[in-house]
C-alpha positions in Angstrom: 0.0 0.0 0.0 1.3 3.5 -1.0 1.4 6.3 1.5 -0.6 9.4 0.6 1.6 12.2 -0.6 2.1 15.2 1.7 0.7 18.5 0.8 4.2 19.7 0.0 4.5 17.1 -2.8 1.3 18.2 -4.5 0.9 21.0 -6.9 -0.6 23.7 -4.8 -2.0 27.3 -5.1 -2.2 29.9 -2.4 -5.1 32.3 -3.1 -4.9 34.0 0.3 -2.0 34.2 2.8 -2.4 31.0 5.0 -4.7 29.2 2.6 -3.2 26.4 0.5 -5.3 24.6 -2.1 -4.3 21.7 -4.1 -4.6 22.1 -8.0 -6.8 19.0 -8.1 -9.3 20.8 -5.8 -9.5 23.7 -8.1 -10.2 21.5 -11.1 -13.1 19.9 -9.0 -14.4 23.2 -8.1 -14.4 24.4 -11.7 -16.2 21.2 -12.8 -18.9 21.6 -10.1 -19.4 25.3 -11.3 -19.9 24.2 -14.8 -22.3 21.6 -13.7 -24.2 24.1 -11.6 -24.5 26.7 -14.5 -25.4 24.0 -17.1 -28.0 22.4 -14.9 -29.9 25.6 -14.2 -29.8 26.6 -17.8 -31.1 23.2 -18.9 -33.9 23.2 -16.5 -35.0 26.6 -17.3 -35.0 25.9 -21.1 -36.8 22.6 -20.6 -39.5 24.2 -18.4 -39.9 27.1 -20.8 -40.2 24.8 -23.8 -42.9 22.8 -21.9 -44.9 25.9 -21.3 -44.4 26.1 -17.5 -45.1 29.5 -15.8 -42.6 28.6 -13.2 -39.7 28.1 -15.6 -37.4 30.9 -14.2 -38.1 29.7 -10.6 -37.0 26.1 -11.5 -34.1 27.4 -13.5 -32.8 29.7 -10.9 -33.9 27.9 -7.7 -32.5 24.5 -8.6 -28.9 25.4 -8.6 -29.4 27.4 -5.4 -30.2 24.2 -3.5 -26.4 23.2 -3.9 -26.0 25.4 -0.7 -27.8 22.6 1.1 -25.5 20.1 -0.6 -25.0 18.6 -3.9 -27.3 15.6 -3.0 -30.2 17.9 -2.2 -29.7 19.7 -5.7 -29.8 16.3 -7.4 -33.0 15.4 -5.4 -34.6 18.5 -6.6 -33.6 17.6 -10.2 -35.4 14.2 -9.7 -38.4 16.0 -8.2 -38.5 18.4 -11.3 -38.3 15.5 -13.6 -41.2 13.9 -11.9 -43.4 17.0 -11.7 -42.8 18.4 -15.2 -45.6 18.2 -17.9 -44.9 15.2 -20.1 -45.6 15.7 -23.8 
């Protein structure tokens, strides 16, 4: 079994004095931001195409649920998929 590398061995970035962030964490954060923005846009467009009067609330509110956790945001997406008007 290999020991985990120390923080000094990883490629790091210091955005603020006293704060050290590994480069992998920055890539993960960027991927989550892209997921967050894309999800809101997709839900808004889907709800608008289906004629929902609540399109902007779904599109804007769903990504905001990530504050409660990514699992809550994914649960809201499932709820949206169950409640939307089917064609």
